[in-house]
N, C-alpha and C positions, 0 to 999 in steps of 0.2 A: 158587144164584148163577146171578145175570144175567151172558151171554157181552157184552161189548164190542167185541169184532173176534175176527180171527182172525191166527195168526203164519203167515207164510210165508220159508222158508229160504233165503237167500241168501247170496251168497259176495262178500266187498268186505276188500279189501287180505292177500286171500290166505285169511282166516278165514270158514267159515261161521258165521254168525249168522240167528237167527229178527227178522226186521222184522214188526211189528206193523199189520195193516191193517183201519182204526176201520171198524165196522158203519154204515151211513147213520143221519143222526137223524130222526126223535127215538129215544132207550130203547124199545125192545121186549121184552116174555117176562124179565119182565115191564113196561107200560109204568110211566113218574114213578107214583109214590104221591100222589096229587093232598096229602092230609093233612099229605104230609113237606116240602109249601113254600107252598100258600095262606095262611098266615096270617104266613110269614114277607118273602112276595112282597108282600101289604100293607101292612104296616109301614114295607118298606123304599120303595115304590112313595108311601106318604104324605110319608116322612124327603125325598123328592125334590121334591116336590109344596110340600114348606114351603120346603127349599131356593130353588126360580123364586121363592117368596111373597118372602121376606127380600129376596132381590136389588134389591128396589124400595127398599130405606132408603139405595143408594148413588146420587149422582146421574148417574153413567154407569157404563153395562153395560160400558163398554170399560176402566175400570180393574179390575173382576172381573174380567174374562178374558183382560188381561192377567197377571192375577198368577196366575190358576187353570190357564192354557194352560202359563206359563212352571211350575209345580210341576209338574205332572203331567210332562212335558217331563224334569224332573230327574229327578223320583223313579223311573219309569219304566226309565230309563237308568241309575240306579244299581243296579236290580235285577240289572243283567248289566255292574255292576261299574264302572261310569263313577265316578273318585271327584270331577267338579266338583261345584260347591256355587251357592248362589241367588246369590250376590256374584259369582262368577267369571263366570256371565253375564250378571249385570249390568255387571259391569267390561267385559266384553265390546262389550257395546250401545253403552255411553260413549269406544269407542275406547281404554280404558284395556289395557293389557299383562297378559297375564292367565301362569299357571306353566303349568298344564296346557292347551293348547290343543285340543289333538288330542280331550281330553275335553268341553272346551267345542264344538268343532265337531259331537260326538256326539248334545248337548243340542238344538243350535241345529237339526242335520238333521232329530232330529225332528219339532221345531215348523213346518220345511218340508214335512215328510211330510204332519204332520195338517191345516194351513191346506190343502192339495192336496187333500188328500180330504173337508172341509169343501164348498172352494170348490166343487169337484163336484156336493155333493149336494145344494147350495145353489142351484145354478144351471140354469134350465129345460133349458137344452142341455149340462148336464156328465155326465158317467158316473152310471150308478146305482151304490150301492156292490157291487162286484165283483173277480174274478181280477185283471182288467186295472187295474183304478183300485189295488187292494191292490198292484201291481208297479210302477204310476205310482209310487205312495207308498214303496215299498221304493228304487226308487232312488235318489229323493232322501234317504232317508234313510243310504244305504251312500257315499252322495257322497263324495270325499275319499281319502287315500291309505288310512287304515286297511281300506274295503270296498272298493277297487279290484279284489280278486281274489276277493270274495266272489260276483261274479257279481249286481251290484245292476242290478235291476227283471224279473231272469229266474228262472222256474222251478229250484229244482236240478237237473241231470242226472248227477249222481254220487249214491250214497249217503252219509247224514248218519248222527252215532249224537251218542247224549248222553251227558256221564258217562264217564271211563276214557280213558285214554290211546289205546287202539285197540278197535276193533269186540269183540271178542271178550268184555273189561272194561265196555263200555258198561251203564247203568243201565238207557237204554233205544234200541230202535234203531225210529225213523220208516218209514213203509213202503217199498219201494223206488221209486226216482225214477218207473218207466212207469207207475206209478197215480196219483202225485200230480195231473196232471191231472184224471180221471173224479172223484177224490176231491173236488175243488176245488167240479167242477162238481153234485153232489151238495150240499155243504154251503150252495153257491149257490141251488138250488131251495128249500131247505131256508129258508134267510133271507127269499127271495120269496114265500114260501107264499103265500096267499091266506087261507087258513085252516086258522092253527095250532095250535088248539086247546090250547095252552099259555101262562099269561103271560108280557109278553115281557122280563122283568126273567129268567123261569127259560129263555126260548129265548136270551138273549145269554149266561147260563152254558153253556149248551151248544155256544151257537158255539164260545165262546173255547177249552174242552179241545176241542172237535174241528179248529180249526186250528192250537193247540199239538201235537195227536198227529201231525196230515198234515207239520206242521214244511216248507214246501214250500222254504222261498229257504236258502241254506247258513249264513245268518247275519242276525240282528234278526228272530227269529219270535219273539221275548218280546215285545218292543217292538210292531212289526205285530198281533199281535194284542191287546195292550192298548188299541193306536188302534182295533182292529174294535169295540172295547167302548164306548168314547167315540161313535165313528158311528154306532154302534146307540141308543145311549141318545137322540141326539140325532132320527135319522130313523124312532126308533116312536114320538116325543112323548114321552117320560118327561121328558125335561130339553133345556129350548130351548136352550140357551147351556150351552156345556160348562165348569161352573163347579166341578165334581166331580173331583178328584184319586184316583181310587181306588188310584192307587199305591203310595200312600201306605199303605194298611191292607195292599195285600199287602206293600210291602218290609219293613214292622213283624212281620207271621206269614209273610216268606219259608218257613220250613222248613215250614210247614203249606200254604203255598200248592202247594210242591212235589209235598208227601205226597197232599195232596187230588186232583191232578192224578193222578198217579202208579195211586192209589186206583180212580180209575174204570176204567184201563187192567187192573191185574190183578185188581180185586176186583169190578167191575161197580160200584160204588159212587157210582153221579150225585148220590143221594139226601145223601149227605155234600159230595159238591165243591158242589153247588145250594144248600142250609143254610152252607156256608160264606161262599160267593159271596154270600148274598143280606144274611148280617149285615154282608158290608164294605161294602156298598153300603149298608144304612143307619148304620154309623161314620161312611165316608166322605161320606155327606149331612150327616150330624150335625157332623163337622170343621170343612165348606164352611162352613155355616149360620155356626159362629161364630165364622170368620176373618170372616167378611163382616161380623160384628156389631162384630168388633173393628176392622176396615178403616172403617168405617162412623163407628165413634167418635172413632179417631183425625183422621179428617180433616174434621169437623164441628170436634173445639175446634182443630185449629190454623185451619180457617178463619176461626171466630170471633174469636181473637188476632190475626189479619190483616186484618180488617176495624175490627180495633178500633183499629190503627197509623194514627196522625193524617197519615203522611205514603203510605200506600198508595192505587195507581193501577192502573189499569185493566190496563196491563201487568204488575203484581207481580202481579194478581188471576188473568189470564190464564196466567203462567208458574206460580201456585199450582196450577190444574186441570189443567195437566199434568205435576206430579210423580209420581201415582200409576204414569204409562206410561214417563217415563225419571228414576227413580229414585236414577241417577246421571247428571251430565253436567256437560257444560263451561258455558263459557257460548256457545261459539260454537256448540253445539248447540240454548243459548236461542236467539240472534240466529236462527239459520236457523228455526226451527219458528214462531218468534213473528211471523218477519218485519220485524224491528225493526233498529235501528242498532246495536251492538256498545257503544258507553256507555247505552244505554237499558236493554240487558239485561244489563250490567253493572250499571249501580242496581238493577236489581230484584231481580237475585239477592241484592247487597246486603242489601238490604232483609227477605229471609226469612233472610239470615243474621243478621241482627241479632237478630232473633225467635227465632233459635234452632229454626226450621223446619229450615233446612239448613246443613250442616257443612261446612267446607273439606277435602279428605282428602291432600291433597300438602303443604302447608307452603310451596309455593313463590308465588315472585309470577309467576311465568310459568305458560301453558300448567294452571292451576289444574283440579281435578274437584271436584263436589258433589255432596252425597249428602242423601236425604230419610231421614235415619240411621233415625227413629223407625220407618219405614214397612219400611226395610230390615230392620230387627232383627226386625219383628213377623213379615213372610214369612220369612224366614231361618230361625227357630224353627220353624217347621213343615214343615220340612224337615229 
């Protein structure tokens, strides 16, 4: 059996436990067997290529990114127990009251963290994918009341554990805090190795497990570790835009997800994890491809209906083009976005309402809110 790390006895909260310290990547003694991942890696890369290609069906890449990034933000947060829904997120963006504001805040924090990483990687003078950048993302992720006491933006200075009310009953005890900086430096070196010798998707699979095993923060490790997957997919040219929401697959298979991570540490089963991860990428890419086709079909049908209307004008068309970016909205938001008058914005919204493209949600005469209901239902059904 392959050994993937060593155990180091530590004392925390008065109990002596064994903390796991992982070996550097890649796996050795023995190395990963190529036969265990070559075909699955090829299929997953082809699924990603198809996903990139089908994105051209939709006139605006921004439409697809708006929905895909929010679905990933929502699903990765749900894995950690967040109860917010996609409609909660849309309502919050429309300025409507939502019941679980703390949960929505966690999702929007993830969106901010993801944008920070992405903006840096796409900027000539931005930070590379590094511990410093991940700490910056972590600071944004834990902004707000829930994360205030969890050292946002800082590597942990105390021992943590996973599962169990106390260290002695833990399912897993990550490395001692004094080992974390060196372990992350080794992980950085693996990420930036100019001659990696393994397919990029396999490397991403290895990086995710290593990050989760190091567990460098007091909270938010799972979300930052999954954010790292999305960042590497883009940085290594596997997916030019973040159109895939892998957390959907991981959430649907959450039990196996955790079992596979654990089996790497306890049994040295890197091959089992890599196979699970590659199957997940293939499945998630195919799901995202189907979603794009469904979005393209819906928007095209509604556009045809709008163009056939006798009173359609430029403002109505411009409003329609905005709907996939603000599926729930007020007339004031339309007025601001289109830089027009309130009566003109009202007339455009009324036309789309008469055509059945948007529906009014409140039943009020004032402070009304509207929804691109078919689009919201389509996206919400996937989460």
